[in-house]
C-alpha positions in Angstrom: 0.0 0.0 0.0 2.8 2.3 0.8 4.6 1.5 -2.3 1.5 2.2 -4.5 1.2 5.7 -2.7 4.9 6.5 -3.5 4.7 5.2 -7.2 1.4 6.9 -7.7 2.8 10.4 -7.4 5.8 9.7 -9.6 3.6 8.2 -12.3 1.7 11.4 -12.5 5.0 13.4 -12.7 5.9 11.3 -15.7 2.6 12.0 -17.2 3.2 15.7 -17.1 6.7 15.2 -18.6 5.9 12.6 -21.4 3.6 14.8 -23.6 5.2 14.0 -26.9 3.2 12.4 -29.6 6.1 10.5 -31.5 6.4 7.0 -30.7 7.2 3.5 -32.2 4.5 1.4 -33.8 4.5 -1.2 -30.7 3.5 1.7 -28.3 1.1 3.3 -30.6 -0.9 0.1 -31.1 -0.9 -0.6 -27.4 -2.2 3.1 -26.7 -4.9 2.7 -29.3 -6.2 -0.6 -27.7 -6.1 1.0 -24.2 -7.9 4.1 -25.4 -10.8 2.2 -27.1 -11.2 -0.2 -24.2 -11.4 2.7 -21.5 -14.7 2.5 -19.8 -17.1 5.2 -19.3 -17.1 4.8 -15.5 -13.2 5.2 -15.5 -11.8 6.9 -12.4 -11.6 10.7 -12.3 -8.3 12.1 -10.8 -7.2 15.5 -9.7 -4.5 15.6 -12.5 -5.6 14.4 -16.0 -9.1 13.9 -14.7 -10.6 13.6 -18.3 -9.8 10.9 -20.6 -6.4 11.4 -22.1 -6.6 11.8 -25.9 -5.3 9.2 -28.3 -2.6 11.8 -29.6 -0.7 11.6 -26.3 0.2 7.8 -26.5 2.7 7.9 -23.5 0.1 9.3 -21.3 -2.5 6.8 -22.2 0.1 4.1 -21.3 1.0 5.7 -18.0 -2.6 6.4 -17.4 -3.3 2.6 -17.4 -0.5 2.1 -15.0 -1.9 4.7 -12.7 -5.3 2.9 -12.8 -3.7 -0.2 -11.8 -1.7 1.4 -9.0 -4.9 3.0 -7.6 -6.9 -0.4 -7.7 -3.7 -2.1 -5.9 -3.8 0.5 -3.3 -7.6 0.3 -2.8 -7.9 -3.5 -2.9 -5.0 -3.8 -0.2 -6.8 -1.2 1.9 -10.1 -3.2 1.7 -8.6 -6.5 2.3 -6.8 -5.2 5.3 -10.0 -3.5 6.7 -12.6 -6.3 6.1 -10.7 -9.2 4.7 -12.5 -9.1 1.2 -12.6 -6.6 -1.7 -14.8 -5.7 -4.6 -12.0 -5.0 -6.9 -10.8 -8.0 -8.9 -7.2 -9.1 -8.6 -6.9 -8.7 -12.4 -7.2 -5.0 -12.2 -4.2 -4.8 -9.9 -0.5 -5.1 -10.3 0.4 -8.6 -9.2 4.2 -8.7 -9.9 7.0 -6.3 -10.5 7.4 -7.6 -14.0 3.8 -6.5 -14.8 4.8 -3.1 -13.5 7.9 -2.8 -15.4 6.6 -4.0 -18.9 4.8 -0.7 -19.8 7.6 1.6 -18.5 10.2 -0.4 -20.4 8.0 -0.1 -23.5 7.8 3.7 -23.1 11.6 3.8 -22.7 12.2 1.8 -25.8 9.9 3.8 -27.9 11.6 7.1 -26.7 15.0 5.8 -27.5 13.9 4.6 -31.1 12.4 8.0 -31.7 15.6 10.0 -31.0 14.4 11.0 -27.5 17.1 9.2 -25.5 17.9 12.2 -23.5 14.4 12.2 -22.1 14.4 8.5 -21.7 17.5 8.6 -19.6 16.0 11.2 -17.2 13.0 10.7 -14.8 11.7 7.5 -16.7 15.0 5.6 -16.2 15.3 6.8 -12.6 11.8 5.5 -11.9 12.6 2.1 -13.8 15.6 1.7 -11.5 13.4 2.4 -8.4 10.9 -0.2 -9.4 13.5 -2.8 -10.3 15.2 -2.2 -6.9 12.3 -1.9 -4.5 9.4 -3.7 -6.4 6.0 -3.7 -5.2 6.7 -4.3 -1.5 9.6 -1.7 -1.2 11.7 -4.3 0.7 12.2 -7.9 0.3 11.4 -9.8 3.5 13.9 -12.6 4.4 12.3 -15.6 6.3 14.4 -17.2 9.1 13.9 -20.3 11.0 15.9 -22.6 13.1 17.1 -26.0 11.6 15.6 -28.0 14.4 12.1 -26.8 13.5 12.6 -28.0 10.0 13.8 -31.4 11.6 10.8 -31.6 13.6 8.5 -31.2 10.6 10.3 -33.8 8.5 10.3 -36.2 11.4 6.6 -35.8 11.8 6.1 -36.5 8.2 8.3 -39.7 8.2 6.5 -41.1 11.3 3.1 -40.4 9.7 4.3 -42.2 6.6 5.6 -45.0 9.1 8.9 -45.1 7.6 10.8 -44.3 10.8 12.1 -41.3 12.8 14.0 -38.7 10.5 15.6 -37.3 13.7 17.2 -40.5 14.3 18.5 -41.2 10.9 22.2 -40.7 10.0 23.1 -37.6 7.9 23.8 -40.0 4.8 20.2 -41.6 5.2 18.6 -38.2 5.6 20.3 -36.8 2.4 19.3 -40.1 0.4 15.6 -39.8 1.5 15.4 -36.0 0.7 16.9 -36.3 -2.7 14.7 -39.2 -3.6 11.7 -37.1 -2.7 12.9 -34.0 -4.4 13.4 -36.0 -7.5 9.9 -37.6 -7.4 6.5 -35.8 -7.6 4.3 -37.6 -5.1 2.8 -35.4 -2.2 4.2 -36.3 1.2 1.4 -35.4 3.5 -2.2 -34.1 3.6 -4.4 -32.4 6.1 -4.4 -35.4 8.4 -0.7 -34.8 9.3 -0.5 -34.7 13.1 0.8 -31.1 14.0 2.2 -29.6 17.1 2.0 -25.8 17.4 5.7 -25.5 16.3 5.2 -27.7 13.3 2.0 -25.6 12.3 4.1 -22.5 12.7 6.7 -23.7 10.1 4.0 -24.9 7.7 1.8 -21.9 7.9 4.7 -19.6 7.2 5.4 -21.5 4.0 1.8 -21.5 3.0 1.7 -17.7 3.4 4.8 -17.5 1.2 3.0 -19.6 -1.5 0.1 -17.2 -1.4 2.1 -13.9 -1.8 4.0 -12.7 -4.9 7.5 -14.1 -5.0 9.2 -10.7 -5.3 8.0 -9.9 -1.8 10.6 -12.3 -0.4 14.3 -12.6 -0.4 16.1 -15.5 1.1 15.0 -18.4 3.5 17.6 -18.4 6.1 18.3 -21.5 8.3 19.8 -20.5 11.5 21.9 -23.0 13.4 22.6 -25.0 10.2 25.0 -27.8 10.6 24.6 -30.1 7.5 23.6 -30.4 3.8 20.3 -32.1 5.0 19.2 -28.8 6.6 19.2 -27.1 3.3 17.6 -30.1 1.4 14.9 -30.3 4.0 13.7 -26.5 3.4 13.7 -27.2 -0.5 11.4 -30.2 0.0 9.2 -28.3 2.5 8.9 -25.4 -0.1 7.7 -27.9 -2.8 5.3 -29.6 -0.4 3.7 -26.2 0.5 3.3 -25.2 -3.2 5.7 -22.2 -3.1 5.5 -21.3 -6.8 9.0 -19.7 -7.1 11.1 -21.2 -4.4 13.0 -18.9 -2.1 16.8 -19.2 -2.4 17.9 -21.2 0.8 20.7 -19.7 2.9 22.4 -21.8 5.5 23.6 -19.8 8.6 26.7 -21.4 10.2 27.0 -20.0 13.8 28.8 -22.2 16.4 32.5 -22.9 16.1 32.2 -26.5 15.1 29.5 -25.7 12.5 31.9 -23.0 11.0 34.7 -25.6 10.9 32.3 -28.1 9.1 30.7 -25.5 6.7 33.2 -26.0 3.9 32.7 -29.7 3.7 28.8 -29.4 3.9 28.9 -26.8 0.9 31.0 -29.2 -1.0 28.6 -31.9 -0.5 25.7 -29.7 -1.7 27.6 -28.8 -4.8 28.4 -32.2 -5.6 24.6 -33.0 -5.9 23.3 -32.6 -9.6 19.9 -31.8 -8.5 21.1 -28.9 -6.2 23.5 -27.5 -8.7 20.7 -27.3 -11.3 18.6 -25.7 -8.7 20.9 -22.8 -7.7 21.9 -22.0 -11.2 25.5 -21.2 -10.3 24.7 -18.8 -7.3 24.9 -19.5 -3.6 24.6 -17.3 -0.6 26.0 -18.4 2.7 25.5 -16.5 6.1 28.1 -16.7 8.9 27.1 -15.7 12.5 29.3 -13.5 14.6 27.2 -13.4 17.5 26.7 -17.1 18.5 30.2 -18.0 17.4 31.5 -15.5 19.9 29.2 -16.7 22.6 30.3 -20.3 22.0 34.1 -19.8 21.9 35.0 -16.2 22.6 35.7 -13.2 20.3 39.2 -14.2 19.5 38.6 -17.9 18.4 35.3 -16.9 16.7 37.0 -14.1 14.6 39.8 -16.4 13.6 37.4 -19.2 12.6 35.2 -17.0 10.7 38.3 -15.7 8.7 39.2 -19.2 7.9 35.8 -20.4 7.1 35.3 -17.7 4.6 38.7 -18.6 2.9 37.7 -22.3 2.5 34.0 -21.6 1.5 35.3 -19.5 -1.5 37.7 -22.2 -2.3 34.9 -24.8 -2.5 32.7 -22.3 -4.6 35.6 -21.8 -7.1 36.2 -25.6 -7.4 32.6 -26.1 -8.4 32.2 -22.9 -10.5 29.6 -21.3 -8.3 29.5 -17.5 -7.4 29.4 -17.3 -3.7 27.9 -14.4 -1.8 28.9 -14.2 1.9 26.2 -12.8 4.2 27.7 -11.4 7.5 25.5 -11.7 10.4 27.1 -8.9 12.5 25.7 -7.0 15.5 26.2 -3.6 16.7 28.7 -4.3 19.4 32.2 -5.6 19.3 31.1 -8.8 21.1 28.8 -9.4 18.2 31.2 -8.6 15.3 30.4 -4.8 15.3 32.8 -2.1 14.3 33.6 0.5 11.8 32.0 -0.4 8.5 35.0 0.5 6.2 37.4 -1.4 8.5 35.2 -4.4 8.8 34.7 -4.8 5.0 38.4 -4.3 4.4 39.3 -6.9 6.9 37.7 -9.7 5.0 39.9 -12.4 3.4 41.1 -11.7 -0.1 38.7 -12.9 -2.9 35.7 -13.2 -0.6 33.7 -10.2 -1.8 33.9 -9.8 -5.5 31.8 -6.7 -5.7 29.0 -8.1 -3.5 28.2 -8.9 0.1 25.2 -8.8 2.5 25.3 -7.5 6.0 22.8 -7.3 8.8 22.2 -3.9 10.3 20.9 -4.1 13.8 17.9 -2.2 15.2 19.9 -0.3 17.7 22.3 1.2 15.1 19.8 1.8 12.3 19.0 5.3 13.4 22.7 6.4 13.7 23.5 5.0 10.3 20.2 5.6 8.2 18.2 7.9 10.4 18.6 11.0 8.1 19.0 11.4 4.5 22.7 12.6 4.8 23.7 9.9 7.1 22.0 7.2 4.9 24.1 8.4 1.9 27.2 8.6 4.0 26.7 5.0 5.2 26.0 3.7 1.7 29.0 5.5 0.4 31.2 3.8 3.0 29.8 0.4 2.1 30.3 1.1 -1.7 33.9 2.5 -1.1 35.0 -0.3 1.1 33.5 -3.0 -1.3 35.4 -1.5 -4.3 38.5 -0.9 -2.4 38.6 -4.5 -1.3 38.4 -5.6 -4.8 41.2 -3.4 -6.1 43.6 -4.2 -3.4 46.3 -6.8 -4.1 45.5 -10.1 -2.3 47.4 -10.3 1.0 46.9 -13.5 3.1 48.4 -14.1 6.5 51.9 -15.7 6.4 52.1 -19.4 7.3 54.0 -18.8 10.6 51.1 -16.1 11.6 48.5 -18.8 10.8 50.2 -21.4 13.1 50.5 -18.9 15.9 46.8 -17.8 15.5 45.8 -21.5 15.4 47.7 -22.1 18.6 46.4 -19.0 20.4 42.7 -19.9 19.4 42.9 -23.2 21.0 44.1 -21.6 24.3 41.6 -18.8 24.2 38.6 -21.2 23.5 39.7 -23.3 26.5 40.1 -20.4 28.9 36.8 -18.8 27.6 34.8 -22.1 28.1 36.5 -23.0 31.4 34.9 -19.7 32.8 31.5 -19.5 31.0 30.4 -23.1 30.7 32.5 -24.9 33.2 32.8 -22.6 36.1 29.9 -23.6 38.6 29.8 -20.1 40.2 29.7 -18.3 36.7 25.9 -18.4 36.2 25.2 -17.2 39.7 27.7 -14.4 39.2 26.3 -13.4 35.7 22.8 -13.1 37.1 23.8 -11.0 40.1 26.3 -8.6 38.2 23.9 -8.0 35.1 20.1 -7.3 34.6 19.9 -10.5 32.6 16.8 -11.7 34.7 15.0 -8.3 34.3 15.9 -8.0 30.5 12.6 -9.6 29.6 10.6 -6.9 31.2 11.8 -4.5 28.5 9.3 -4.3 25.7 11.9 -4.8 23.0 13.1 -7.5 20.8 11.3 -9.7 18.3 12.3 -13.0 19.9 12.3 -14.5 23.5 15.6 -13.9 25.2 16.0 -17.8 25.5 15.8 -20.4 22.7 14.3 -22.6 25.5 12.5 -21.5 28.5 14.7 -23.8 30.7 18.5 -24.0 30.7 21.5 -21.8 31.4 23.9 -19.9 29.5 23.6 -22.3 26.5 20.0 -21.6 25.9 20.3 -17.8 26.2 20.3 -16.1 22.9 23.5 -14.1 21.9 21.6 -10.7 21.8 20.6 -10.7 25.5 24.0 -12.3 26.5 25.8 -9.3 25.0 23.2 -6.8 26.1 23.6 -7.8 29.7 27.4 -7.4 29.7 27.2 -4.2 27.8 24.9 -2.7 30.5 27.7 -3.3 33.0 30.3 -2.1 30.6 32.5 -5.0 31.6 32.2 -6.4 28.1 33.4 -9.8 29.2 32.5 -11.8 25.9 34.8 -9.3 24.0 38.0 -9.9 25.9 37.8 -13.2 27.9 40.3 -15.6 26.4 42.6 -13.0 24.8 44.9 -12.6 27.8 45.4 -16.3 28.3 46.2 -16.8 24.6 48.7 -13.9 24.6 50.4 -15.0 27.9 50.7 -18.6 26.6 52.6 -17.7 23.3 54.7 -15.0 25.1 55.8 -17.3 27.9 56.4 -20.1 25.3 58.8 -17.9 23.3 59.4 -14.1 23.6 59.7 -14.1 19.8 56.0 -14.6 19.5 55.6 -11.1 21.2 57.6 -9.6 18.2 55.5 -11.6 15.8 52.1 -10.5 17.4 53.4 -6.8 17.2 54.2 -7.6 13.5 50.8 -8.9 12.8 49.0 -5.9 14.4 47.9 -3.3 11.5 33.9 -11.1 44.8 36.7 -13.6 44.8 35.3 -14.7 41.4 34.6 -11.2 40.4 38.0 -10.1 41.4 39.4 -13.0 39.3 37.6 -11.8 36.2 38.7 -8.2 37.0 42.4 -9.5 37.2 41.9 -11.2 33.8 40.5 -8.0 32.3 43.6 -5.9 33.6 45.9 -8.6 32.3 44.3 -8.7 28.9 44.4 -4.8 28.6 48.0 -4.6 29.8 49.1 -7.2 27.2 47.1 -5.6 24.5 48.9 -2.2 25.2 52.3 -4.0 25.4 51.7 -5.5 21.9 50.3 -2.3 20.4 53.0 -0.1 21.8 50.4 2.1 23.5 50.4 3.6 26.9 46.5 4.0 27.0 43.4 2.5 25.4 42.3 4.2 22.1 45.6 6.1 21.8 45.4 5.6 18.0 41.8 7.1 17.9 41.6 10.2 20.0 38.4 11.4 18.5 36.6 8.4 19.8 38.4 8.4 23.0 37.2 12.0 23.7 33.6 11.0 22.8 33.6 8.3 25.3 35.2 10.5 27.9 32.4 12.9 27.5 29.8 10.3 27.9 31.5 8.4 30.7 30.2 10.5 33.8 26.6 10.2 32.7 26.8 6.4 31.9 28.7 5.7 35.3 26.1 7.5 37.1 23.4 5.2 35.5 25.5 2.3 36.2 25.6 3.0 39.9 21.7 3.8 39.9 21.1 0.5 38.0 23.1 -1.6 40.6 21.4 0.2 43.3 17.9 -0.5 41.9 18.9 -4.2 41.3 19.9 -4.5 44.9 16.6 -3.1 46.1 14.6 -5.3 43.6 16.6 -8.7 44.5 17.0 -8.1 48.1 13.7 -7.5 50.1 15.7 -7.1 53.3 17.7 -4.3 52.0 16.8 -1.0 53.6 17.8 2.4 52.6 19.7 4.1 55.3 21.0 7.4 53.4 18.9 9.1 50.9 20.4 11.9 48.6 19.8 15.4 49.2 16.9 16.7 47.0 15.8 20.3 46.6 12.5 21.3 48.5 10.7 22.0 45.1 11.3 18.5 43.9 10.4 16.9 47.1 7.0 18.7 47.3 6.3 18.0 43.8 6.9 14.2 44.1 3.9 12.1 43.6 2.7 9.9 46.5 3.7 6.2 46.4 0.1 5.1 45.9 -0.1 7.3 42.7 3.1 5.4 41.4 1.3 2.1 42.2 -1.5 3.1 40.1 0.6 3.9 37.2 2.2 0.5 37.1 -0.2 -1.8 39.0 1.2 -5.0 37.8 4.7 -4.4 39.2 5.6 -6.8 42.1 8.3 -4.4 43.3 8.2 -1.3 45.3 6.8 1.8 43.6 9.0 3.1 40.8 11.7 0.6 41.1 10.8 -1.4 37.8 10.4 1.8 35.8 13.8 3.1 37.2 15.4 0.0 36.2 14.1 0.1 32.8 15.1 3.8 32.4 18.7 3.1 33.5 18.8 0.2 30.9 17.6 2.5 28.1 19.8 5.3 29.3 23.0 3.1 29.2 22.0 1.6 25.8 21.5 5.2 24.4 24.8 6.4 25.9 26.9 3.3 24.4 24.9 3.7 21.1 25.3 -0.2 20.5 23.9 -2.4 23.0 23.5 -6.1 21.8 
């Protein structure tokens, strides 16, 4: 509906501009047919409200496009309001190809009649807009976890009484999926037993089948581990009658999955059916958030680098153009950082003029919130992509790779020994951060946990990073670095010089000492005396914000203490001016404002305000 509104005004602008009568025979025949078929009850508009005369053929063609845009908008409005519409679907624009065809006809006609300068003006701009944004303005990616698809296929195989798909080996899964993809028999009907989760997956695919294909982009499989994850989605799309199957994009997230990704892709490319399906193009998404949560930032970053190199080699071997989709977050813990440097840091030959990146909700406003900001951000993406392609390929030296591999093993062991194996960690995490209260904030599109029960493993990467960012301790960013540096330096002092060459509570106290140790080692390797010595502009910006955010941190810790400890009594209150004290609302009024709160008046609201304030001050949160 929004697209129809935007395009509608531009079509009228083109009708004003294209008033000429010279045209090619193809356009004249089309204009004559449209003019003769115009009904007497045709719509009257503010502009060109009378029937366009036949000696203005471009306006006749564009007038018909305007009618279809009007009907598209009104039909959408009626369907949203009441669920049905009197306007037949044939009178609307059903696909972007149908929209582009008359515009391209006008363009060809202008060029053939010597009016290329006019054709390459507003009309060409409009053609590019429609080609880029389509009828929906933005293509919607569908994302679902691989386990959900496994549940659906498992229900189907059990219903067919051929066994449990979940218990099959990977080889047997692939064999069965390929046999079904090569055949034509329907696998299930309305009598398939469905849980709520199974219905959710199938209902999503049925909605995709009912809507125009240009409304959708990729079907992303999160937590992908094997080729069968991709083949299962291809089969489900066919079974749910998706007319034009969405391209399937596996998302490899955990450390082990990133290591196995090249072999999984090679297996897919070796399947004739799959190579015919993708037509020489494949997209693979790599996850920065869950890999960092699984193994720590150091090991995750190095494995992401190696995985991209290996994936590109596999694609070249099979003659497939591979597009990397980078699932970065806004914070360093989720792969965030300056756009230009992030793109330039990718391995050689992994971009080839195209890449996809996620832009998190918390950083959209600061990157795209205003027109000038938007253009600047897009220029950075474009410049970095071009620069990466023009640079001479430079790969890490073999001795650097060996050192990084050794450090990654140590960093992973140190990180996991704290986060997953230390019995006191979960208690410390929940005491030191507002993780338990995070769910009270009305933000986010998904639950904070993948499963209601469970510890750190079931917690999603976003709330994991968000909780640590609120404390500004940023544990997922640095934990593991210090131990890795210490290991290689103690092993051989020459490693320190190599690292410099590469560089372009009791438990709480232990973590603090690890942080200080990591910081000092980083400064030693970088040859700096202080953090951010090489970026004084950013250092000054953070210094200006620091006093405000520190105050909010103290306020948050104090509020959490009052919420979590009912025996805690306030013995000292801050001095408040008389005017503010007299203007304060009584406690019972605060209770009325938030009657569902289980805490003392104002505490829950104060906590949420501190979380929002810290997030705004840091500008990247999770």
